Steps between C-alpha positions, in 0.01 A plus 500: 500500500490135583156473341619645170793263483272207570261604225785547250641161587156341461458664158830351381389159614172538312676603176743214537217249530324625187830497298565127545574328162245267346539141616549288186377144482775317307317167488426506125852616421649216705258253343621620159862441597417149620303414186784629281754296695285189452467561126130590515551806282139578404399490865797717598395764247149503647637560849744773387227669294256496791764650727593769243135598456511608865863620507590620147836644603654189654823448296574140596159386379573636151843338514373153588190516282723609211730201550196272527381630163851425369466142622174472305654651186270804522779744428295809413318482834831445675645803327203715611556396862873571485437838337271587789766382742756730335265794546457417867875465561724672247817391681435126513733341242318166525176667392663632182684173441175305528330742260786447256464122518123520443547737206761266351274196545210680329718601205516870586875516452542878498312520831717221637817695415350807668418320825826303518688827445302667778586206727868555426473873563384414853736202550791496250622162630178314425651209304164345409372826353816522289455142383133550415562830324769320302246234406263770383774659290561157343139474386532851359818374323710762679769246578778743591282654771402151613860382535587812701216434744583132537865577566406756764278237663784247533734774625253564781434130560777271378282194574215611270503198268203603285659836422815321377275283282328809363831667412579196289163502326511875431861467385394233253194681364691828459619392156366371172371168633433388144878468469630491859874535545706239684651777713157622618387147576814428702452825693138411574609153608740653756212682670283187507790321665522778761128456566553127559795574729273731702216248509559147373126427517403771250324313220494792258879550510566137403230525234653813348857376519383188319380727218839668475682167500260377233566797272873470566469135388619370835228238508628288787505802735162613371357158579657503848337836574165376374526190718556724801217731396253214460606357837427837663171544317375162376166641383650742244439350152744728321794341680410169335430671170846655497657169598345370180663786309841408642455128432402581143821701452692202637315277249359299791165488323324249723577699814396821323157367405449358849585838657262685267223256588568551872455874445169435323377284786543803726363753251292359217484844336876520442476515122876546458556154646296347217703701251830388648389136507426542129840662441666208678318247282600703194864480612458121505333508156179363652297732285149363555541536877641850451196601293264358762654705780518821294128447444445462877689824564291678236169364630586599856596851391171542317309374805679767704400767247834530323568553132856599415655210692267266312644650185847408621384139536380504139848615402660224709278246325595643159866427580417141588291456185796632299725242663244234404490644144124547538479807281120544505482489881804729526339775290170468689680539835704796372181675386338441839811642668483807274130548577591511869758772416781295648750612237477853632722376778860574406642177641243276333557674168877464534457134592284452189778647285766268648302179558679215321179297469373748239818488294367258239193721439662843478531503121136409445275782379238430764752521780658815359156661470426414862839629619441829319153534652637502856809709427354850506297491819640695794689276741475495880658304783194318633677173571865610490713191550266216599734380774519848651124537479430194709808498722400810693694601806312597812532802726 
């Protein structure tokens, strides 16, 4: 009896020895974490990939390799890793949230909505998933859904400054921005103010509130917000560009031109800055300088592969030629603008109809023939209001 018990006990010991789990060498995984932490992303991916080739079901390796791909801007590869992570752990909300972010970054907006929604089905109080799903709805122009998500996010986290900012932006864009209402702009401004109250270092909120103040013609407040924005982010050229826009409205032409030139020093491809310098010179009746800068804007656009915007510059030059009473140059510029199909834009066509510089030519047969030739083409909103086109809010 004692012998049988001893044998049985020995058998259990033997089975237990053979059932020991595999000992995993985590060296490559840890090396990957270290390389990622030090910003050596390519090396980190090599380490994570080597480790996964030996241990293909290690969730954290997919998680960190996916985020490393995100750091490198390789969003499709990141998405593939996060998808694999979701399959390995269907209850990990961060896996689905990461997949949503990668899908959003790669432009797969429907997938992003799907993964953010799955995140929220696991964790309904995930404020960042609500904010990011709201962002995705914005790009799909589903602004009502976006506002709902942003508002839920700030209900969950009352300190979530970016979500307040995004409510304001979505609130603004959820209208006909070609003719924005003062009420909608004031409402948007309130949310940008809430964002600043939650985080007074949030560049974007000052930037966006400056836009609202600009459109509401409160130029001193707009300039104050832009000063704060440029102090927070001195390397952002658009802050200086928009300062130029405000100075121009205030008829402070020297300061306007200086601000536009500062923007160009930071971004030499900012074609709108050349256009606005030209507009400022036109305001001062310095027509030769205006023509020179419209030409610079046109040349830059063509270098960047543009066409329609170049057509807009031809139209701008036609206005200046009309003011100079240079009829031959005016008609040549108008024909170039037409060839670039710029008069298919509703706003440009309406501007052509109202432009006072053309008044002295409107009864001429040549002008009437030209006006009739651009009348019947279908009109679009490619430029909308030029100020709205350039003065974009951020989210």
